[in-house]
Phi, psi and omega in degrees: 000169180278134168279147188309316178287354177277342180248116180299153189300324180301314173310308184290326174297311176304310184301303184298313179295328178294319179298305179316299186304311176304317180294318177296326177294312170296326177302304186299324182287322172305304179302317182299316185287332175272003185043043173267194173301138181254163174273130178293152175294327167311305177302319174303312179298320178299309182301317178304307188300325184280358177127006183262009180308318182297324176291329177290313179301331176277320186288329185302300186285328182300303184280349189055049184241125172068025187270330193247329185295113187299306185296335172287309186300321181296317182293315181296309189289330176290328177286324177296318183286332176281331169293312176306313175297319183296313174307313181291317177298324174289321178297313183300319180287330179283328180288327177283338171046000000 
């Protein structure tokens, strides 16, 4: 298994938040089926924005949740595009050093 020093803090953050995000997507799907109180789209998008987007990418098709709603998908994929642009920009800056 990984020793703590082998996993940069950023990776641990994204991994933990991705797990939480996937679980919250699953919970929201369960609540939707039971017609209970729901998790807001703002909360789902907020978790994605904070670093949970990999978990959301897995959870959306896994739970068949938020895969059709266009406004949610546009917002989510906008967040994902921003994160990818920032990651590529950071990689490029660090590479050029």
